[in-house]
C-alpha positions as CSV (number, residue, x, y, z in Angstrom):
1,M,0.0,0.0,0.0
2,G,1.7,3.2,-1.2
3,A,5.1,2.2,-2.5
4,E,7.6,5.0,-1.9
5,G,9.4,4.3,-5.1
6,Q,6.4,5.2,-7.3
7,R,4.6,8.4,-6.8
8,T,2.3,8.4,-9.9
9,L,0.2,5.9,-11.7
10,L,1.9,6.7,-15.0
11,G,5.1,4.8,-13.9
12,P,8.2,5.6,-11.9
13,L,9.7,9.1,-12.0
14,P,11.8,9.6,-15.2
15,D,15.5,9.2,-14.4
16,P,17.9,11.9,-15.8
17,P,19.3,11.0,-19.2
18,K,22.4,8.9,-19.1
19,E,24.2,11.2,-21.6
20,K,23.9,14.1,-19.2
21,E,25.2,12.0,-16.4
22,E,28.2,11.0,-18.4
23,E,28.9,14.6,-19.4
24,E,28.7,15.7,-15.8
25,E,31.2,13.0,-14.8
26,E,33.6,13.9,-17.5
27,D,33.4,17.6,-16.5
28,A,34.0,16.7,-12.9
29,K,37.1,14.6,-13.9
30,E,38.5,17.3,-16.2
31,T,38.1,20.2,-13.8
32,P,40.6,19.0,-11.1
33,S,43.2,17.8,-13.7
34,D,43.1,21.3,-15.3
35,G,43.6,22.9,-11.9
36,Q,46.6,20.6,-11.0
37,S,48.3,21.3,-14.3
38,A,47.8,25.0,-13.9
39,K,49.2,24.9,-10.4
40,A,52.2,23.0,-11.5
41,Q,53.0,25.6,-14.2
42,G,52.8,28.3,-11.5
43,T,50.8,30.8,-13.6
44,P,48.9,33.5,-11.7
45,K,45.6,32.7,-13.4
46,T,45.2,29.0,-12.4
47,E,43.1,29.6,-9.4
48,E,40.7,32.0,-11.2
49,G,40.3,29.4,-14.1
50,T,39.5,26.7,-11.6
51,L,36.9,28.8,-9.8
52,A,35.3,29.8,-13.1
53,A,35.1,26.2,-14.3
54,A,33.5,25.1,-11.0
55,A,31.0,27.9,-11.3
56,D,30.1,26.9,-14.8
57,V,29.6,23.3,-13.8
58,E,27.3,24.3,-11.0
59,K,25.3,26.5,-13.3
60,E,24.9,23.6,-15.8
61,E,23.8,21.3,-13.1
62,A,21.2,23.8,-11.9
63,V,19.9,24.3,-15.4
64,V,19.7,20.5,-15.9
65,K,17.8,20.1,-12.6
66,E,15.3,22.8,-13.6
67,E,14.7,21.2,-17.0
68,V,14.1,17.8,-15.4
69,K,11.7,19.4,-12.9
70,E,9.8,21.2,-15.7
71,E,9.5,17.9,-17.7
72,Q,8.2,16.2,-14.6
73,V,5.6,19.0,-14.0
74,E,4.5,18.8,-17.6
75,T,4.2,15.0,-17.7
76,R,2.5,14.7,-14.3
77,P,-1.1,16.1,-14.6
78,Q,-2.9,17.5,-11.6
79,Q,-4.1,14.8,-9.2
80,A,-7.9,14.3,-9.6
81,S,-8.5,12.5,-6.4
82,K,-6.9,12.3,-3.0
83,F,-6.6,8.5,-3.4
84,D,-4.3,8.9,-6.4
85,K,-1.3,10.2,-4.4
86,L,0.0,6.6,-4.0
87,P,-1.0,3.6,-6.0
88,I,-2.4,0.4,-4.6
89,M,-0.3,-2.6,-5.1
90,V,-2.0,-6.0,-4.7
91,E,-0.1,-9.2,-4.7
92,E,-2.1,-12.1,-6.2
93,E,-0.7,-15.3,-4.8
94,G,-1.8,-18.2,-2.7
95,E,-4.9,-20.5,-2.7
96,E,-7.0,-17.9,-0.8
97,W,-6.9,-15.5,-3.8
98,E,-8.0,-18.3,-6.2
99,E,-10.8,-19.2,-3.8
100,L,-11.9,-15.5,-3.7
101,E,-11.9,-15.3,-7.5
102,R,-13.9,-18.4,-7.8
103,R,-16.6,-17.2,-5.4
104,W,-16.7,-13.8,-7.1
105,A,-17.3,-15.5,-10.5
106,Q,-20.2,-17.5,-9.0
107,L,-21.9,-14.2,-8.0
108,S,-22.0,-13.2,-11.7
109,Q,-21.2,-9.6,-10.8
110,P,-19.1,-7.3,-12.9
111,N,-15.5,-7.1,-11.6
112,G,-14.1,-4.0,-10.2
113,F,-11.6,-1.5,-11.6
114,I,-8.5,0.4,-10.6
115,S,-9.5,3.9,-9.7
116,G,-6.6,6.1,-10.6
117,L,-5.5,9.1,-12.6
118,L,-6.0,7.5,-16.0
119,H,-9.5,6.3,-15.0
120,W,-10.4,9.9,-14.0
121,K,-8.9,11.3,-17.2
122,A,-11.1,8.9,-19.2
123,G,-14.2,10.3,-17.6
124,G,-14.7,7.7,-14.8
125,G,-15.4,8.1,-11.1
126,D,-15.4,6.3,-7.8
127,S,-18.9,4.7,-8.5
128,T,-19.7,2.0,-11.0
129,A,-23.5,2.4,-11.0
130,H,-23.4,4.0,-14.5
131,I,-21.6,1.0,-16.1
132,Q,-23.9,-1.4,-17.9
133,T,-22.4,-4.8,-18.7
134,G,-23.5,-7.3,-21.2
135,D,-24.2,-11.0,-20.8
136,T,-21.1,-12.2,-22.6
137,V,-21.1,-15.6,-20.9
138,A,-24.5,-16.6,-22.2
139,A,-23.6,-15.4,-25.7
140,E,-20.4,-17.4,-25.7
141,T,-22.3,-20.5,-24.5
142,R,-24.8,-20.2,-27.3
143,R,-22.0,-19.6,-29.8
144,R,-20.2,-22.7,-28.6
145,R,-23.4,-24.8,-28.9
146,G,-24.1,-23.6,-32.4
147,R,-20.5,-24.1,-33.6
148,G,-20.9,-27.8,-34.1
149,D,-19.5,-29.6,-37.2
150,E,-22.1,-30.6,-39.8
151,G,-20.4,-33.9,-40.4
152,E,-20.5,-35.1,-36.8
153,G,-23.3,-36.1,-34.6
154,G,-23.8,-35.1,-31.0
155,V,-26.3,-35.0,-28.1
156,D,-29.0,-32.4,-27.8
157,E,-28.7,-31.1,-24.3
158,E,-32.2,-29.7,-24.1
159,R,-34.0,-32.9,-25.1
160,G,-31.4,-35.4,-24.2
161,E,-31.5,-37.0,-27.7
162,E,-28.7,-37.9,-30.1
163,T,-28.4,-35.7,-33.2
164,T,-27.1,-37.0,-36.5
165,P,-26.1,-35.1,-39.7
166,E,-29.5,-36.1,-41.2
167,T,-31.5,-34.8,-38.3
168,Q,-29.5,-31.6,-38.2
169,K,-30.3,-30.9,-41.8
170,G,-33.9,-31.8,-41.4
171,F,-34.0,-35.3,-43.0
172,L,-36.5,-36.8,-40.5
173,W,-37.1,-40.0,-42.5
174,E,-34.4,-42.6,-42.6
175,G,-33.4,-43.3,-46.2
176,R,-36.6,-41.7,-47.6
177,G,-35.5,-38.1,-48.3
178,P,-36.7,-35.0,-46.7
179,S,-40.0,-34.9,-44.9
180,P,-43.0,-33.1,-46.5
181,L,-43.5,-31.3,-43.2
182,S,-41.4,-28.4,-42.1
183,E,-38.2,-29.3,-40.4
184,L,-38.8,-26.8,-37.7
185,E,-41.4,-26.6,-34.9
186,D,-44.3,-24.2,-35.4
187,E,-43.9,-22.7,-32.0
188,P,-40.6,-20.8,-31.2
189,L,-38.7,-20.9,-28.0
190,C,-40.5,-19.0,-25.3
191,W,-40.1,-18.2,-21.7
192,D,-41.2,-20.8,-19.2
193,E,-42.2,-18.3,-16.5
194,A,-41.6,-19.3,-12.9
195,P,-42.9,-17.7,-9.7
196,L,-39.4,-16.6,-8.5
197,S,-37.5,-13.9,-10.4
198,T,-33.8,-13.7,-9.8
199,A,-33.0,-10.9,-12.3
200,E,-30.1,-8.7,-11.2
201,S,-30.2,-4.9,-10.9
202,W,-28.0,-4.3,-14.0
203,Q,-30.2,-6.5,-16.1
204,D,-33.4,-4.7,-15.1
205,S,-31.7,-1.3,-15.7
206,L,-30.5,-2.4,-19.1
207,A,-34.0,-3.6,-20.1
208,R,-35.6,-0.3,-18.9
209,R,-33.1,1.7,-20.9
210,C,-33.9,-0.2,-24.1
211,L,-37.6,0.1,-23.7
212,C,-37.2,3.9,-23.0
213,V,-35.3,4.4,-26.2
214,S,-37.7,2.3,-28.3
215,N,-40.7,4.2,-26.9
216,I,-39.2,7.5,-27.8
217,V,-38.5,6.4,-31.4
218,R,-42.0,4.9,-31.6
219,G,-43.6,8.2,-30.4
220,L,-41.5,10.2,-32.9
221,S,-42.7,8.0,-35.8
222,F,-46.4,9.1,-35.2
223,V,-45.6,12.8,-35.9
224,P,-46.4,13.7,-39.6
225,G,-43.1,14.4,-41.5
226,N,-40.9,12.4,-39.2
227,D,-41.4,9.2,-41.3
228,G,-39.3,10.6,-44.1
229,E,-36.5,11.6,-41.7
230,L,-36.5,8.3,-39.9
231,S,-36.5,6.3,-43.1
232,R,-33.4,8.1,-44.3
233,H,-31.4,7.1,-41.2
234,A,-29.4,4.0,-42.0
235,G,-28.5,3.2,-38.4
236,L,-32.1,3.2,-37.3
237,V,-33.2,1.0,-40.2
238,L,-30.4,-1.5,-39.4
239,I,-31.4,-1.6,-35.7
240,L,-35.1,-2.1,-36.5
241,G,-34.3,-4.9,-38.8
242,R,-32.2,-6.7,-36.2
243,L,-34.9,-6.3,-33.6
244,L,-37.6,-8.0,-35.7
245,L,-36.3,-11.5,-35.1
246,L,-34.2,-10.9,-32.0
247,H,-34.1,-14.3,-30.0
248,H,-36.9,-15.7,-32.1
249,Q,-35.9,-19.2,-32.9
250,H,-37.7,-22.4,-34.0
251,T,-36.2,-25.6,-32.8
252,P,-36.0,-28.7,-35.0
253,R,-38.9,-31.1,-34.8
254,K,-38.6,-34.2,-32.6
255,R,-38.3,-37.5,-34.4
256,T,-40.2,-39.4,-31.7
257,P,-44.0,-39.6,-32.1
258,P,-46.1,-37.5,-29.8
259,S,-47.2,-39.2,-26.6
260,L,-50.0,-38.4,-24.2
261,Q,-47.7,-38.2,-21.2
262,R,-46.1,-34.8,-20.9
263,T,-42.7,-34.5,-19.3
264,E,-42.6,-31.7,-16.9
265,E,-39.6,-29.5,-17.4
266,S,-38.3,-27.3,-14.6
267,G,-38.8,-23.7,-15.4
268,L,-36.2,-21.2,-14.4
269,A,-37.1,-17.6,-14.6
270,C,-34.5,-14.9,-15.3
271,T,-31.5,-17.0,-15.9
272,R,-28.6,-15.9,-18.0
273,D,-30.6,-16.8,-21.2
274,E,-34.1,-15.8,-20.0
275,W,-33.8,-12.5,-18.1
276,R,-34.4,-10.6,-21.4
277,W,-37.7,-12.3,-22.3
278,D,-39.6,-9.7,-20.3
279,C,-38.8,-6.8,-22.5
280,L,-38.5,-8.7,-25.9
281,A,-42.3,-8.5,-26.6
282,A,-42.4,-4.8,-25.9
283,L,-39.3,-4.2,-28.1
284,R,-40.8,-6.2,-30.9
285,E,-44.1,-4.3,-30.7
286,N,-42.4,-0.9,-30.8
287,T,-40.3,-2.0,-33.7
288,L,-43.2,-3.2,-35.8
289,V,-45.3,-0.1,-35.0
290,T,-42.4,2.2,-35.9
291,L,-41.8,0.3,-39.2
292,A,-45.5,0.5,-40.0
293,N,-45.5,4.3,-39.5
294,M,-42.4,4.9,-41.7
295,A,-42.8,2.1,-44.3
296,G,-44.6,4.4,-46.7
297,Q,-41.4,6.6,-47.1
298,L,-38.9,3.8,-46.8
299,D,-36.9,3.0,-49.9
300,L,-34.8,0.0,-49.2
301,S,-33.0,0.1,-52.6
302,L,-30.9,2.9,-51.3
303,Y,-29.3,0.7,-48.6
304,P,-26.9,-2.2,-48.9
305,E,-27.8,-5.8,-48.4
306,S,-26.6,-5.9,-44.8
307,I,-29.3,-3.4,-43.9
308,C,-32.3,-4.3,-46.0
309,L,-32.0,-8.1,-45.8
310,P,-32.6,-8.5,-42.0
311,L,-35.6,-6.1,-42.2
312,L,-37.2,-7.9,-45.2
313,D,-36.5,-11.3,-43.8
314,G,-38.1,-10.4,-40.5
315,L,-41.3,-9.0,-42.1
316,L,-41.7,-12.0,-44.4
317,H,-41.1,-14.4,-41.5
318,W,-43.8,-12.8,-39.4
319,M,-46.2,-13.0,-42.3
320,V,-45.8,-16.8,-42.7
321,C,-44.9,-17.8,-39.1
322,P,-47.5,-20.3,-37.9
323,S,-46.9,-19.8,-34.2
324,A,-49.4,-18.4,-31.8
325,L,-47.0,-15.6,-31.0
326,A,-47.4,-14.3,-34.5
327,H,-51.2,-14.3,-34.6
328,D,-52.0,-13.4,-31.0
329,P,-52.6,-9.7,-30.2
330,L,-49.8,-7.8,-28.6
331,S,-50.1,-6.6,-25.0
332,A,-50.6,-2.9,-25.6
333,T,-52.5,-3.0,-28.8
334,A,-55.1,-5.2,-30.5
335,L,-52.8,-5.9,-33.4
336,S,-50.7,-8.9,-33.8
337,P,-47.2,-9.2,-35.4
338,H,-48.8,-10.8,-38.4
339,R,-51.1,-7.9,-38.9
340,L,-48.4,-5.3,-38.4
341,A,-46.1,-7.1,-40.8
342,L,-48.9,-7.1,-43.4
343,E,-49.3,-3.3,-43.1
344,C,-45.5,-2.8,-43.5
345,L,-45.4,-5.0,-46.6
346,C,-48.4,-3.2,-48.1
347,K,-46.7,0.2,-47.7
348,L,-43.3,-1.1,-48.8
349,S,-44.7,-2.7,-52.0
350,I,-45.8,0.7,-53.3
351,Q,-42.3,1.4,-54.5
352,D,-40.9,-0.8,-57.3
353,G,-37.4,-1.0,-55.8
354,N,-38.9,-2.6,-52.6
355,V,-40.9,-5.1,-54.7
356,D,-37.8,-6.3,-56.4
357,L,-36.0,-6.8,-53.1
358,L,-39.1,-8.6,-51.6
359,L,-39.1,-11.1,-54.5
360,A,-35.3,-11.6,-54.2
361,T,-35.3,-12.3,-50.4
362,P,-34.4,-15.9,-49.8
363,P,-35.5,-18.6,-49.2
364,F,-37.6,-18.6,-52.3
365,S,-39.8,-21.5,-51.1
366,R,-41.2,-19.0,-48.6
367,Q,-42.7,-17.0,-51.4
368,R,-45.3,-19.7,-52.2
369,T,-46.3,-19.7,-48.5
370,L,-46.5,-15.9,-48.6
371,F,-48.8,-16.0,-51.7
372,A,-51.0,-18.7,-50.1
373,T,-51.3,-16.6,-46.9
374,L,-52.2,-13.5,-48.8
375,L,-54.9,-15.3,-50.8
376,R,-56.3,-16.7,-47.6
377,L,-56.6,-13.1,-46.2
378,V,-58.3,-12.0,-49.5
379,G,-60.9,-14.7,-49.1
380,E,-61.8,-13.8,-45.5
381,R,-64.6,-11.3,-45.2
382,R,-64.5,-10.7,-41.5
383,S,-61.6,-8.1,-41.7
384,Q,-62.0,-5.8,-44.6
385,V,-58.8,-3.9,-43.7
386,C,-56.6,-7.0,-43.9
387,R,-58.4,-8.1,-47.0
388,E,-57.7,-4.9,-48.9
389,M,-54.1,-4.8,-47.8
390,A,-53.6,-8.4,-48.9
391,V,-55.1,-7.4,-52.3
392,A,-52.6,-4.5,-52.6
393,V,-49.6,-6.7,-51.8
394,L,-50.7,-9.4,-54.2
395,S,-51.3,-6.9,-57.0
396,N,-47.9,-5.2,-56.5
397,L,-46.0,-8.4,-56.3
398,A,-47.8,-9.9,-59.4
399,Q,-47.1,-6.9,-61.5
400,G,-43.5,-6.7,-60.4
401,D,-42.3,-10.0,-61.9
402,A,-43.8,-12.5,-64.4
403,A,-42.5,-15.4,-62.3
404,A,-44.3,-14.0,-59.3
405,A,-47.5,-13.7,-61.2
406,R,-47.2,-17.3,-62.5
407,A,-46.6,-18.5,-58.9
408,V,-49.7,-16.6,-57.7
409,A,-51.8,-18.1,-60.5
410,L,-50.7,-21.6,-59.7
411,Q,-51.9,-21.3,-56.1
412,K,-55.1,-23.2,-55.5
413,G,-58.2,-21.0,-55.9
414,S,-56.2,-17.9,-56.6
415,V,-58.3,-16.7,-59.6
416,G,-61.6,-17.5,-57.9
417,T,-60.6,-15.7,-54.8
418,L,-59.7,-12.4,-56.6
419,I,-62.9,-12.6,-58.6
420,G,-64.8,-13.1,-55.4
421,F,-63.3,-9.9,-54.0
422,L,-64.5,-8.0,-57.1
423,E,-68.0,-9.6,-56.8
424,D,-68.3,-8.6,-53.2
425,A,-67.2,-5.1,-54.1
426,V,-69.8,-4.8,-56.8
427,A,-72.5,-6.2,-54.6
428,A,-71.7,-3.7,-51.8
429,A,-71.7,-0.8,-54.3
430,Q,-75.1,-1.9,-55.6
431,F,-76.5,-2.3,-52.1
432,Q,-75.3,1.2,-51.1
433,L,-77.0,2.7,-54.2
434,Q,-80.3,1.0,-53.5
435,Q,-80.4,1.7,-49.7
436,S,-78.6,5.1,-49.8
437,T,-78.3,5.0,-46.0
438,L,-75.3,5.9,-43.8
439,H,-75.5,2.6,-42.0
440,A,-74.7,0.6,-45.2
441,S,-71.2,-1.0,-45.3
442,E,-68.6,1.0,-47.2
443,P,-67.6,-0.8,-50.4
444,P,-64.0,-1.0,-51.4
445,S,-62.6,2.0,-53.2
446,V,-62.2,2.2,-57.0
447,N,-58.4,2.1,-56.5
448,M,-58.6,-1.2,-54.6
449,M,-60.8,-2.7,-57.2
450,C,-58.4,-1.6,-59.9
451,R,-55.6,-3.3,-58.0
452,A,-57.5,-6.6,-57.9
453,A,-58.2,-6.3,-61.6
454,R,-54.6,-5.6,-62.4
455,A,-53.5,-8.7,-60.4
456,L,-55.8,-10.8,-62.6
457,L,-54.4,-9.2,-65.7
458,A,-50.8,-9.9,-64.7
459,M,-51.8,-13.5,-64.1
460,A,-53.6,-13.8,-67.4
461,R,-50.5,-12.6,-69.3
462,A,-48.7,-15.8,-68.4
463,E,-49.5,-18.2,-71.3
464,D,-49.2,-21.4,-69.2
465,C,-51.6,-20.0,-66.6
466,R,-54.5,-18.9,-68.9
467,T,-56.1,-22.3,-68.4
468,Q,-56.8,-21.3,-64.8
469,F,-59.3,-18.7,-66.1
470,V,-61.4,-21.1,-68.2
471,L,-63.8,-22.1,-65.4
472,H,-64.2,-18.5,-64.3
473,E,-64.9,-16.8,-67.7
474,S,-68.6,-16.3,-67.1
475,R,-67.9,-14.8,-63.7
476,L,-65.4,-12.4,-65.2
477,L,-68.0,-11.4,-67.9
478,D,-70.7,-10.7,-65.2
479,V,-68.4,-8.5,-63.2
480,S,-67.3,-6.5,-66.2
481,L,-70.9,-5.9,-67.2
482,A,-72.1,-4.9,-63.8
483,P,-73.7,-1.4,-63.8
484,A,-72.2,-0.4,-60.5
485,L,-68.6,-1.1,-61.7
486,D,-66.4,1.9,-62.4
487,A,-65.3,2.4,-66.0
488,S,-61.6,2.2,-65.2
489,V,-62.1,-1.2,-63.5
490,A,-64.3,-2.4,-66.4
491,A,-61.6,-1.5,-68.9
492,V,-59.0,-3.7,-67.1
493,M,-61.5,-6.6,-66.8
494,C,-62.2,-6.4,-70.6
495,E,-58.5,-6.7,-71.2
496,V,-58.3,-9.8,-69.0
497,L,-61.1,-11.3,-71.1
498,F,-59.2,-10.4,-74.2
499,K,-56.1,-12.2,-73.0
500,I,-58.1,-15.3,-72.1
501,G,-59.9,-15.3,-75.5
502,R,-56.6,-15.3,-77.3
503,S,-55.6,-18.6,-75.7
């Protein structure tokens, strides 16, 4: 404690240069020899020369000492704390110190620091309450688990089953190729909540800070005009894209057949891997709402793949995710992640650059599932809002690429579903004209009907898909001749009939 040989934390005091020491020693040696020789010669000026030389040496030594002191003053900053006068030296040896380190690691608390001059110059202080540490141990454990070789089997620690290369890649049938079912579970990993919470203070503080920032960004996205500013910030778009699927993972399906007996698993709340589950739902909700508010001004073609790919992948995943987490309403609003993702895709598909990126987002097998989901929403009459947004997304994707239009046309009941939407719109318009009351249901707008008609036209342009329209030709003719149909929609429907007639 307080070594006398070291007065600062920057190291020991700088020693005088060796060259100056050697010069002083040479001057000290030369001075008496000159005096003796002068005395031996018996000249009257020998004593004066010796005194002058000694005075010069003393002056030089005084100048050297003053320079060294000035250098020390310049290199030694002003002490910031009274505890920095003498450093603390700790000797780490013996079994007791190892036992102390082991117990400290078990407490899972952030280690201390050396409070000194350098720490104060860097902006630190005597308290560590402002320091927020990350859970690096849990991240390293997950990274170590996921870094298994593809060619070697192992043991699944969570289920206690052996994994083989075939099961890791999703080949659930032995020697029969891939299973027709999805290789992943429908439900993702979720928090098995227990009555006892052991979350630490720094974990709770970190979660509160994240929620505070996300709430601020969400509130700013509601202000008119801010959507354009937020959509031009590359850092914000990158963070929102990464938050969409943060810790959302689907585990591989079990090979064993389901049994009636359920194995009870011990639930641990707020462990290293589960303390963050409390704020994940709120973060995901704020992210989806923010994206829904700014998606109308967001042009993803301006950003590189590292920014736009996570965002598009997250939105498409929430559209096709079969889990209850995707379809259940969120806590604060009556909207689900599936519904918010649909709104984001509807606004993003307005721009042609975003349509090209949506169709180019892998895996391409997910596009067929996306088209089937959108057609199912078009066929549902309970939610008119979701129905019209699904029509808009289908129309924009079908007009964006001929391959996408062909994929939509090959979906079961795709043509009949879109024609049914137009029939319902015409019937609602006729009913409104006959009743002419305010309580009548509002029919879809002319713009929305034009989008459905253009989707049918894009599908009819594919030569190998025109056979899908043969059974619905009479329905198309009835819709195009309806008196309540707008002229612009009737023109598109007549073009569809013309394309079908040429086949």
